[in-house]
DRENKEPA-702740 format. One record per atom (N, C-alpha, C): residue in one letter; z, y, x. Coordinates in steps of 0.1 Angstrom, whole numbers, padded with zeros to 4 digits, always signed. Layout:
<pts>
AZYX ...
</pts>
This chain:
<pts>
M+0613+0957+1018 M+0622+0944+1015 M+0612+0934+1011 S+0615+0923+1016 S+0611+0910+1007 S+0612+0907+0994 E+0604+0898+0989 E+0612+0890+0977 E+0624+0887+0975 K+0623+0878+0991 K+0636+0870+0993 K+0648+0876+0993 D+0649+0887+1001 D+0658+0896+1004 D+0660+0906+0991 I+0653+0907+0981 I+0655+0912+0967 I+0666+0904+0963 C+0661+0892+0960 C+0665+0883+0951 C+0681+0879+0956 T+0683+0881+0973 T+0697+0878+0977 T+0706+0891+0975 E+0697+0900+0974 E+0705+0915+0972 E+0709+0916+0957 I+0701+0911+0947 I+0706+0910+0931 I+0719+0897+0931 D+0718+0890+0938 D+0729+0878+0935 D+0743+0883+0941 F+0739+0893+0955 F+0749+0903+0957 F+0758+0910+0949 L+0750+0913+0942 L+0755+0924+0930 L+0759+0920+0922 K+0757+0911+0919 K+0760+0902+0905 K+0773+0895+0909 S+0776+0891+0919 S+0788+0885+0922 S+0801+0897+0925 E+0794+0909+0930 E+0802+0923+0931 E+0807+0925+0917 I+0796+0924+0909 I+0804+0928+0894 I+0813+0919+0889 R+0810+0906+0890 R+0820+0897+0886 R+0832+0895+0893 R+0834+0901+0905 R+0847+0903+0913 R+0852+0914+0908 L+0846+0928+0905 L+0850+0937+0899 L+0855+0940+0885 R+0849+0930+0878 R+0852+0928+0861 R+0865+0922+0863 K+0871+0910+0876 K+0878+0900+0874 K+0891+0908+0878 A+0888+0919+0886 A+0898+0927+0891 A+0902+0939+0880 L+0895+0942+0870 L+0896+0952+0861 L+0902+0943+0851 N+0900+0933+0845 N+0908+0923+0835 N+0923+0921+0839 E+0925+0922+0852 E+0938+0914+0857 E+0947+0926+0855 L+0940+0940+0855 L+0947+0954+0854 L+0952+0959+0840 T+0941+0954+0831 T+0943+0957+0817 T+0951+0948+0812 P+0956+0952+0795 P+0964+0942+0792 P+0957+0931+0788 S+0965+0916+0783 S+0960+0907+0775 S+0949+0908+0767 L+0945+0894+0766 L+0938+0898+0748 L+0945+0897+0738 S+0956+0886+0740 S+0965+0885+0734 S+0973+0902+0726 A+0976+0905+0739 A+0984+0924+0737 A+0977+0930+0732 I+0961+0930+0734 I+0953+0942+0728 I+0951+0939+0711 L+0949+0925+0710 L+0951+0918+0693 L+0962+0922+0684 K+0975+0917+0695 K+0990+0924+0689 K+0987+0939+0685 R+0984+0945+0691 R+0980+0961+0688 R+0975+0964+0677 R+0966+0956+0673 R+0956+0961+0662 R+0963+0950+0648 G+0973+0945+0652 G+0982+0940+0644 G+0976+0921+0636 F+0968+0919+0649 F+0969+0909+0652 F+0978+0899+0655 R+0982+0886+0656 R+0989+0872+0663 R+0984+0863+0661 I+0978+0859+0671 I+0973+0844+0678 I+0983+0833+0672 Y+0980+0822+0662 Y+0993+0812+0661 Y+0984+0800+0659 K+0970+0798+0661 K+0965+0784+0667 K+0953+0791+0676 K+0954+0780+0690 K+0938+0784+0690 K+0931+0771+0698 E+0922+0767+0700 E+0917+0758+0711 E+0919+0747+0705 P+0917+0740+0694 P+0921+0731+0690 P+0909+0716+0698 S+0918+0707+0701 S+0911+0691+0705 S+0906+0681+0699 D+0910+0682+0687 D+0909+0668+0676 D+0893+0666+0678 D+0883+0673+0676 D+0867+0677+0679 D+0862+0677+0691 L+0871+0680+0702 L+0867+0681+0715 L+0860+0673+0722 L+0848+0674+0731 L+0838+0663+0733 L+0837+0671+0750 I+0848+0667+0756 I+0846+0670+0774 I+0853+0660+0778 P+0847+0656+0789 P+0853+0648+0800 P+0863+0649+0807 Q+0871+0640+0814 Q+0883+0642+0827 Q+0878+0658+0832 E+0889+0663+0838 E+0888+0672+0847 E+0874+0669+0859 E+0878+0661+0863 E+0867+0655+0878 E+0855+0658+0878 F+0851+0659+0863 F+0834+0658+0854 F+0829+0671+0853 I+0845+0683+0848 I+0840+0696+0840 I+0831+0704+0847 D+0829+0709+0858 D+0821+0714+0864 D+0807+0709+0862 E+0799+0696+0864 E+0792+0694+0862 E+0786+0690+0848 Y+0800+0683+0839 Y+0795+0688+0821 Y+0788+0700+0817 Y+0796+0713+0824 Y+0793+0726+0821 Y+0778+0729+0827 E+0774+0724+0842 E+0763+0725+0840 E+0753+0721+0827 M+0753+0704+0823 M+0747+0699+0817 M+0748+0702+0806 L+0754+0711+0798 L+0757+0717+0784 L+0746+0730+0788 K+0744+0736+0800 K+0731+0747+0799 K+0721+0745+0792 K+0715+0729+0796 K+0703+0721+0789 K+0702+0721+0771 Y+0696+0728+0769 Y+0695+0728+0751 Y+0692+0716+0748 S+0682+0709+0753 S+0681+0692+0752 S+0692+0680+0750 F+0700+0686+0760 F+0712+0679+0764 F+0724+0683+0750 R+0726+0696+0746 R+0733+0696+0735 R+0724+0689+0724 L+0711+0691+0720 L+0705+0680+0710 L+0711+0671+0710 F+0711+0665+0722 F+0710+0651+0721 F+0725+0649+0718 L+0737+0653+0720 L+0750+0654+0717 L+0752+0656+0705 R+0744+0664+0695 R+0749+0664+0681 R+0741+0651+0677 D+0733+0650+0681 D+0725+0634+0675 D+0734+0624+0676 V+0743+0620+0688 V+0755+0610+0692 V+0764+0612+0681 I+0769+0626+0679 I+0779+0626+0669 I+0774+0623+0653 K+0760+0626+0653 K+0757+0622+0639 K+0757+0611+0635 H+0751+0600+0647 H+0750+0584+0642 H+0762+0578+0650 Q+0774+0583+0646 Q+0787+0575+0651 Q+0791+0568+0638 P+0797+0554+0639 P+0804+0554+0652 P+0795+0545+0664 L+0786+0541+0663 L+0776+0531+0670 L+0761+0540+0669 F+0760+0541+0678 F+0745+0547+0683 F+0736+0539+0692 T+0721+0542+0693 T+0715+0533+0696 T+0704+0542+0707 L+0698+0538+0716 L+0686+0548+0725 L+0675+0553+0714 Q+0671+0548+0702 Q+0667+0548+0695 Q+0670+0563+0688 H+0682+0557+0682 H+0688+0571+0675 H+0690+0582+0679 V+0686+0584+0693 V+0689+0597+0698 V+0678+0604+0711 T+0666+0594+0704 T+0655+0600+0715 T+0648+0614+0701 R+0651+0620+0698 R+0647+0633+0693 R+0638+0643+0700 Y+0649+0646+0709 Y+0644+0657+0715 Y+0644+0657+0727 A+0640+0642+0733 A+0637+0643+0747 A+0630+0630+0749 T+0622+0626+0762 T+0619+0613+0762 T+0629+0603+0765 K+0626+0592+0763 K+0634+0578+0763 K+0637+0578+0775 E+0634+0584+0788 E+0636+0579+0799 E+0652+0592+0801 V+0647+0607+0800 V+0656+0612+0799 V+0670+0614+0790 T+0666+0605+0777 T+0677+0604+0768 T+0690+0591+0772 G+0678+0581+0783 G+0687+0572+0789 G+0695+0573+0798 E+0694+0590+0806 E+0697+0591+0814 E+0710+0599+0811 Y+0709+0603+0797 Y+0718+0612+0794 Y+0731+0603+0790 I+0726+0590+0782 I+0738+0581+0777 I+0742+0579+0789 N+0733+0574+0797 N+0742+0568+0815 N+0752+0582+0820 Y+0752+0593+0815 Y+0761+0607+0821 Y+0771+0601+0815 L+0767+0599+0799 L+0783+0597+0791 L+0788+0588+0796 I+0782+0576+0799 I+0792+0561+0802 I+0801+0568+0819 K+0791+0574+0827 K+0798+0574+0837 K+0807+0587+0839 T+0808+0592+0825 T+0818+0604+0829 T+0831+0596+0818 G+0828+0586+0812 G+0838+0580+0801 G+0839+0584+0792 L+0827+0592+0784 L+0827+0600+0772 L+0821+0589+0761 A+0815+0578+0769 A+0810+0567+0757 A+0813+0556+0766 V+0810+0544+0757 V+0809+0528+0762 V+0798+0523+0756 H+0794+0513+0762 H+0783+0504+0761 H+0785+0487+0756 E+0782+0487+0739 E+0786+0479+0735 E+0774+0467+0729 N+0774+0457+0735 N+0757+0447+0736 N+0750+0459+0735 S+0739+0462+0724 S+0731+0469+0726 S+0733+0480+0719 E+0742+0486+0718 E+0749+0499+0710 E+0757+0508+0722 Y+0761+0518+0711 Y+0772+0529+0727 Y+0781+0536+0714 R+0791+0536+0718 R+0799+0545+0710 R+0806+0551+0717 L+0814+0564+0712 L+0822+0574+0720 L+0831+0569+0719 T+0840+0573+0734 T+0856+0564+0735 T+0867+0572+0728 K+0864+0585+0724 K+0874+0593+0717 K+0874+0589+0703 G+0866+0581+0699 G+0867+0579+0680 G+0857+0595+0678 L+0857+0588+0664 L+0850+0599+0656 L+0852+0612+0658 I+0842+0618+0659 I+0840+0636+0663 I+0831+0636+0649 K+0841+0651+0642 K+0835+0656+0630 K+0824+0663+0633 S+0825+0670+0645 S+0807+0680+0648 S+0812+0683+0659 F+0797+0691+0664 F+0798+0694+0676 F+0802+0706+0678 G+0808+0718+0666 G+0815+0728+0668 G+0823+0732+0677 E+0830+0724+0680 E+0845+0728+0689 E+0841+0731+0704 T+0830+0715+0704 T+0826+0715+0717 T+0818+0728+0725 L+0810+0734+0714 L+0799+0742+0717 L+0808+0755+0720 E+0816+0756+0709 E+0823+0768+0711 E+0836+0768+0728 W+0842+0757+0726 W+0843+0755+0739 W+0834+0757+0755 F+0821+0753+0752 F+0811+0758+0761 F+0809+0774+0761 V+0806+0780+0753 V+0802+0793+0753 V+0816+0802+0757 A+0830+0798+0759 A+0839+0803+0763 A+0840+0802+0777 A+0839+0791+0781 A+0835+0789+0795 A+0822+0797+0805 I+0811+0799+0795 I+0804+0809+0800 I+0809+0824+0803 F+0819+0828+0795 F+0823+0842+0794 F+0832+0835+0805 K+0839+0830+0805 K+0849+0829+0821 K+0843+0827+0834 R+0834+0817+0836 R+0827+0813+0847 R+0817+0828+0850 E+0807+0830+0839 E+0797+0840+0844 E+0800+0854+0845 F+0810+0858+0837 F+0813+0873+0838 F+0827+0875+0839 A+0832+0864+0846 A+0844+0868+0849 A+0857+0875+0838 T+0854+0870+0822 T+0864+0878+0814 T+0872+0864+0807 E+0883+0870+0804 E+0893+0864+0793 E+0885+0859+0786 A+0887+0842+0777 A+0880+0844+0766 A+0887+0833+0759 I+0890+0831+0744 I+0893+0821+0740 I+0886+0816+0727 W+0892+0803+0723 W+0884+0799+0712 W+0886+0794+0699 G+0883+0791+0690 G+0886+0779+0678 G+0903+0789+0674 I+0900+0801+0669 I+0914+0810+0671 I+0918+0810+0656 K+0930+0811+0655 K+0936+0813+0639 K+0944+0823+0638 M+0942+0833+0633 M+0954+0846+0627 M+0956+0846+0612 K+0968+0846+0613 K+0975+0852+0601 K+0972+0864+0594 R+0962+0864+0581 R+0955+0879+0578 R+0958+0879+0560 P+0966+0889+0555 P+0959+0887+0543 P+0949+0893+0535 G+0943+0881+0527 G+0928+0884+0523 G+0922+0880+0529 I+0918+0886+0542 I+0908+0877+0551 I+0909+0864+0561 G+0900+0855+0560 G+0899+0846+0566 G+0903+0850+0581 G+0915+0845+0587 G+0919+0848+0603 G+0911+0837+0610 D+0901+0831+0610 D+0894+0822+0617 D+0881+0831+0626 Y+0884+0830+0637 Y+0874+0832+0648 Y+0871+0827+0659 D+0858+0820+0660 D+0853+0811+0667 D+0853+0814+0680 L+0851+0829+0686 L+0852+0832+0700 L+0859+0845+0700 L+0868+0849+0713 L+0872+0860+0715 L+0869+0865+0729 A+0869+0875+0733 A+0870+0878+0750 A+0874+0894+0750 K+0878+0893+0761 K+0881+0906+0768 K+0873+0911+0776 I+0866+0922+0776 I+0853+0928+0782 I+0856+0940+0790 D+0866+0942+0797 D+0869+0955+0801 D+0875+0961+0794 G+0885+0955+0788 G+0894+0962+0781 G+0892+0967+0769 S+0876+0959+0760 S+0876+0959+0748 S+0874+0946+0743 I+0874+0942+0731 I+0874+0931+0724 I+0858+0926+0720 L+0853+0916+0723 L+0844+0909+0720 L+0841+0896+0709 Y+0840+0898+0697 Y+0840+0888+0689 Y+0828+0881+0687 M+0827+0866+0688 M+0811+0860+0683 M+0817+0850+0676 E+0809+0847+0666 E+0806+0837+0655 E+0798+0826+0664 V+0802+0816+0664 V+0791+0806+0674 V+0789+0793+0659 K+0773+0796+0662 K+0770+0785+0651 K+0762+0776+0655 S+0765+0762+0654 S+0757+0750+0658 S+0747+0742+0651 S+0746+0749+0638 S+0737+0743+0626 S+0725+0752+0628 P+0715+0746+0627 P+0699+0755+0623 P+0697+0764+0611 P+0690+0775+0614 P+0690+0786+0602 P+0690+0781+0585 K+0684+0767+0587 K+0682+0760+0572 K+0695+0756+0567 Q+0707+0756+0575 Q+0718+0754+0572 Q+0729+0765+0569 I+0724+0775+0572 I+0733+0786+0572 I+0728+0793+0560 Y+0739+0796+0550 Y+0739+0804+0537 Y+0745+0821+0540 Q+0744+0828+0532 Q+0748+0844+0524 Q+0759+0843+0527 K+0771+0833+0521 K+0785+0832+0527 K+0789+0835+0537 E+0781+0827+0548 E+0787+0827+0561 E+0783+0839+0566 I+0776+0846+0565 I+0769+0860+0571 I+0782+0870+0562 S+0782+0870+0551 S+0792+0877+0545 S+0807+0873+0550 A+0813+0862+0554 A+0823+0859+0562 A+0823+0867+0576 F+0814+0866+0580 F+0811+0872+0594 F+0816+0888+0592 F+0807+0896+0585 F+0814+0909+0582 F+0825+0912+0579 D+0833+0900+0570 D+0845+0906+0566 D+0852+0905+0580 R+0852+0897+0588 R+0856+0896+0597 R+0856+0903+0610 V+0846+0909+0609 V+0840+0920+0621 V+0849+0935+0614 Y+0847+0938+0603 Y+0855+0946+0596 Y+0868+0948+0595 D+0877+0933+0599 D+0888+0932+0595 D+0895+0936+0612 L+0889+0932+0622 L+0892+0930+0634 L+0890+0944+0640 M+0876+0949+0635 M+0870+0960+0644 M+0870+0958+0659 P+0864+0947+0663 P+0862+0950+0680 P+0850+0956+0686 E+0848+0960+0698 E+0838+0967+0703 E+0823+0961+0702 I+0823+0950+0703 I+0813+0943+0702 I+0815+0931+0690 A+0804+0927+0688 A+0803+0919+0679 A+0790+0908+0679 I+0790+0894+0680 I+0781+0890+0685 I+0777+0874+0671 F+0765+0873+0661 F+0764+0859+0656 F+0753+0853+0663 F+0759+0843+0670 F+0751+0838+0679 F+0750+0823+0671 M+0734+0817+0674 M+0732+0802+0668 M+0726+0796+0678 D+0733+0782+0681 D+0724+0776+0690 D+0710+0767+0685 T+0699+0775+0688 T+0685+0771+0682 T+0677+0778+0685 E+0665+0775+0691 E+0655+0781+0699 E+0644+0786+0683 L+0649+0783+0673 L+0639+0789+0661 L+0638+0800+0660 R+0630+0804+0652 R+0628+0823+0648 R+0639+0827+0643 M+0644+0836+0643 M+0660+0842+0639 M+0652+0854+0629 K+0635+0856+0629 K+0635+0869+0620 K+0628+0861+0604 D+0625+0850+0607 D+0623+0844+0593 D+0633+0841+0583 K+0646+0837+0584 K+0658+0837+0578 K+0669+0846+0579 M+0675+0843+0592 M+0683+0848+0595 M+0684+0864+0594 V+0674+0872+0602 V+0672+0885+0598 V+0673+0893+0583 P+0667+0882+0577 P+0667+0890+0562 P+0678+0887+0556 M+0688+0879+0556 M+0699+0876+0553 M+0709+0886+0556 F+0711+0891+0567 F+0718+0898+0576 F+0711+0915+0568 E+0696+0919+0564 E+0695+0927+0557 E+0704+0930+0544 D+0700+0919+0538 D+0706+0918+0526 D+0721+0919+0526 E+0727+0916+0535 E+0744+0915+0533 E+0747+0935+0535 L+0736+0939+0545 L+0738+0954+0549 L+0736+0960+0535 K+0726+0956+0530 K+0725+0965+0519 K+0733+0963+0506 I+0743+0955+0507 I+0753+0948+0498 I+0766+0961+0502 R+0770+0963+0518 R+0778+0968+0521 R+0777+0984+0524 F+0767+0989+0526 F+0760+1002+0531 F+0752+1009+0517 P+0757+1022+0514 P+0748+1028+0505 P+0734+1034+0514 E+0736+1035+0526 E+0724+1036+0534 E+0726+1025+0544 P+0717+1012+0544 P+0720+1002+0553 P+0717+1008+0564 P+0723+1003+0580 P+0715+1006+0587 P+0704+0992+0589 G+0694+0999+0597 G+0686+0986+0603 G+0689+0975+0614 V+0680+0965+0610 V+0682+0953+0623 V+0671+0957+0629 T+0671+0956+0644 T+0659+0959+0650 T+0657+0948+0662 R+0644+0945+0668 R+0643+0936+0674 R+0645+0939+0689 M+0656+0938+0700 M+0656+0940+0712 M+0646+0934+0721 E+0642+0922+0721 E+0631+0914+0727 E+0635+0901+0722 R+0620+0894+0720 R+0620+0877+0715 R+0630+0879+0704 E+0640+0868+0706 E+0649+0865+0688 E+0664+0873+0696 L+0662+0884+0702 L+0676+0892+0700 L+0677+0901+0694 F+0684+0905+0683 F+0687+0914+0674 F+0698+0922+0676 E+0695+0934+0674 E+0709+0945+0676 E+0708+0954+0657 I+0720+0952+0653 I+0722+0958+0641 I+0729+0972+0645 Q+0718+0980+0637 Q+0720+0997+0642 Q+0736+1003+0638 T+0747+1003+0639 T+0756+1003+0636 T+0763+1013+0646 E+0772+1022+0645 E+0779+1030+0657 E+0789+1020+0660 R+0800+1015+0652 R+0811+1008+0658 R+0811+0999+0646 P+0814+0988+0649 P+0813+0979+0661 P+0796+0978+0663 K+0795+0974+0677 K+0785+0971+0680 K+0779+0960+0675 M+0768+0953+0667 M+0768+0942+0663 M+0753+0935+0669 F+0751+0923+0668 F+0739+0916+0678 F+0740+0903+0671 I+0728+0900+0669 I+0721+0885+0664 I+0714+0879+0672 I+0719+0869+0680 I+0710+0859+0691 I+0711+0843+0688 N+0700+0838+0694 N+0701+0824+0696 N+0699+0819+0712 A+0695+0809+0710 A+0697+0800+0725 A+0685+0802+0729 K+0676+0808+0726 K+0662+0806+0732 K+0662+0810+0746 D+0655+0805+0757 D+0654+0809+0768 D+0667+0803+0776 S+0681+0810+0775 S+0692+0808+0781 S+0706+0815+0771 I+0713+0805+0768 I+0726+0814+0764 I+0727+0824+0773 I+0732+0822+0783 I+0738+0831+0796 I+0727+0843+0797 N+0715+0841+0797 N+0707+0850+0794 N+0711+0862+0785 N+0709+0858+0775 N+0709+0867+0759 N+0725+0872+0761 I+0738+0866+0767 I+0749+0871+0760 I+0745+0884+0776 E+0741+0880+0787 E+0740+0892+0796 E+0731+0902+0791 K+0721+0901+0785 K+0713+0913+0779 K+0720+0922+0766 V+0726+0915+0761 V+0741+0920+0749 V+0747+0926+0757 L+0751+0924+0769 L+0766+0933+0777 L+0759+0942+0778 A+0743+0940+0788 A+0738+0955+0791 A+0734+0965+0782 R+0730+0957+0772 R+0727+0970+0760 R+0738+0980+0756 Y+0749+0969+0754 Y+0762+0977+0752 Y+0765+0986+0760 F+0766+0982+0774 F+0777+0992+0784 F+0764+1003+0787 R+0752+1001+0786 R+0743+1015+0787 R+0741+1023+0771 R+0744+1019+0764 R+0747+1028+0750 R+0759+1032+0752 S+0770+1028+0758 S+0785+1034+0757 S+0787+1042+0769 E+0776+1049+0777 E+0783+1054+0790 E+0779+1068+0783 
</pts>
């Protein structure tokens, strides 16, 4: 079999997996029903105050653009330099030519307008890139893995904060993902502790702590998780490297992972799911 035939076969098998997963999702209870069985009721989800997305006609193209790490960094810089920004303000992570193309793309989609030598977002002030990143990662689960996914969820829970960045239904199981747009230097121990509080309140089958960065996770993030595990367990489970910047926490349930955006968010999520299902067999 030629290399081309092998690639074609792989693409076919991936499409079959997506088709079968979609069919299975339609046969299993909805995500809200599964949550209700666990005593969780959603009262808010998917806020739009800080959501930076274009009109429906541009959504597919915008989704593809967001796959580019440099474009996501560019959007963060645009938000940082509000209300007005210049080409010089947002040329940190790409060439002037590429950044100029990104600005023109925002104008084409109606997300930004040109005012003299400066630009501004048409929606007005956006507080952070967080909501848009959550929307994008939820779209990844829907489009690439044929799963039901919601983001920006608020649930009333006594004692424990009921805010979950992303929840997805994976073949009848719950996946919870904490989605961080900040670099490691802006993440503190209290955020790791809050992640564990939510995990052990909800008890999803899969929990992922995701950071939209290509920086090393071993230097700061992994030690903070190890410190938190020492607080919570008399015999703390280890944190092991799956590959590169993907890590697994050695707990029985839920299965927990720490990942970043190095190489591809989609590929990294796929590797986590593959690891989970192989261990679950």
